[in-house]
N, C-alpha and C positions, 0 to 999 in steps of 0.2 A: 757309429760315427759320432755319437753325442759327446763323448769324452775327448775326442781328438781336436786339437787346436790347429787353426790355419797358421803355419809358420811362414813368416815373411822373410824373404831372402835379403840379407843385409847388402847394402851397396858395395861394401868392401869385398864381398865374395863374388861380385859380378865383374865381368870384364869391362874395361873402360868404354864409355858410350861415344866419346869423341877421341880421335887420334890425330897426330900431326900429318898423317897420310890421307886425310879426308879430301874429298873431291872439292875443287874450287867453288863450284856452284852451291854446294851445301854450306860452305864457310860464308859465302856471300849472302845466302838466304838467311842464315841464322845470326850473323854478327855484323854484316855490312862491309867487312874487309874483303878485298878481292881474292885473297888466297891465304894460306897458312903462313907463308913467309912474311907478308905485311903485318899479319896479326902478331907474329912473334917479334918482329922488329918494333912494333908499338910497345909490347910488353918489356922488351929489353931497354927501350928508351925510358919508359916509366920507372923501371927499377934501376936506372943509371948503370946498367951493365952488371949489376951485382947478381950473380947466379944463385947465391944462397937466398936472396930476397925473392927471386923469381920462383924458386922451387919450394918456398915455404908453404906448407899446407895447413889448412884449418879443419879439414874434414877427412873422410875416408876416400874422397875423390883424388885423382891424380892432380898434380900441379897444373897440367895443361887443361884438365877438365874444369878446375876452379877458375882459371883465367877465362876460359870459354864461357862458363856460366856468367861471370861478371860482365864480359863484353856483350853477351847476348842480352843481358838485363839492361846494361847501360844504353845500348843503341836501340832498344825496344824492337828488335827484329822479330823474334818469336817468343813464345812462352811469356806473354805479357802478365798473366795473372799468377799470383803466388801458388795457387793450387795446381796450375799447369806446370810450374817449375818443380814443385814437389813430385809430381807424377813423372816428369821427364828425367829428373836427376836421381830420384829415389832416396832423398834425404829430407829431414824435417825442416820446417820453415825457419827455425832459429839458427840452424847451421847454414842455411842459404843466406839469411840476413847477415850472419857473421862473416861469411865469405865476401858478400857485397860490401859490407862496411870496411873490411880490411883492405880490399883491393881499391876501393874508392879513396881511402886514406892515402894509399901509395900514389894513386893518380893525382890527388890534390897536392901532396908533398912535392911531386915532380913539377907540377905546374907552378907552385910557389917558389921553387928553387931557381927557376929561369928568370932572367931579367925581363922587365916589362917592355923596355925599349932597346933598340940597337944603338950603340954608340955612334958618334959621327964618323969615326974611322971605319967601323963595320958597314955602316950605311953607304959610305963612299965606295968601298970595295965591291959591294953587291950591286951597285947601280949599273944599268945598261946604258951606255953613252947615247945610243940612238933614241932610247925612250925619253931620256932627260934633256935632249937637245931642244925640244919645244919650249922648255922653261927658261931658255936663254941664260944659263949658268946660275939661276937662282934655285935655292933649295926650298921645296914645299914642306912646310911644317904643319902637322895637324895635331891639335890638342883635343884630348878626350876629357871634357869637363865633368864627366860623370864620376870621376874618382875624387872630386872635391865635394864636401858637404854643401848642399845648396843653401842652407841657412846662413852660411858665412858669406854668401854672395847674393845679397838681396836683389840686385838688378836682374839676376837670372831667375829668381823665384817668381818675380812679377811678370816677366816676359814669357815664361814657359819653357818647357823642356826641348823645344825645337832648336834652341840655340846651344844645346849641350855639346854638339860637335862643331867646333869653329875652325875654319881653315884660314891661315894667315898667308 
C-alpha cells in the first residue's frame, strides 16, 4: 500500500449536491429563501430573465449549484468558513471565490440598473388611498442625504449624521 495514492473523486464526477427538487426546509435553512421557487425568481430577476446568463457556469458544478453556493454565502446561512465551503462543495477555494465574484457582479449590475426612486406617476399609481388620506392630499417626500458628499454641505458636517435623513 506504500505506492498507492489516494485518488480524490472530482466534483464533476459526483452527482449534484443540491437539486431544484429540494425540501423547502433545507432551502430555508441554507439560503434563507422560503422555497426553490422564490430562489429561482430572485435569480431570474437578477439576470433580467436572460437564461444564458442564468445558466453560465464557472466550475464543474451545475448552474443551480453555483447559484445555491452564492446565495448560501451571501446570506451567511450555512458554511460560513471557506474551508467548510470547500468540504461541502468539493471544489478549491479559488473556484469558490470565482463563483462568488461572478454572481455578486451580476447582483450588483442588476441593482445598479434599477432606478433609485419611483417617478411621481409610478408613486401615484402605487398609493393606497386609505393610507394616504391622513396626509390630507399632501405628498410626503423623504430625502436621503447620505448620497451627497458631506464635505459639500458644511452645515451637516458640524451637526452630525443624525440629520442625514430629513423629512419635508
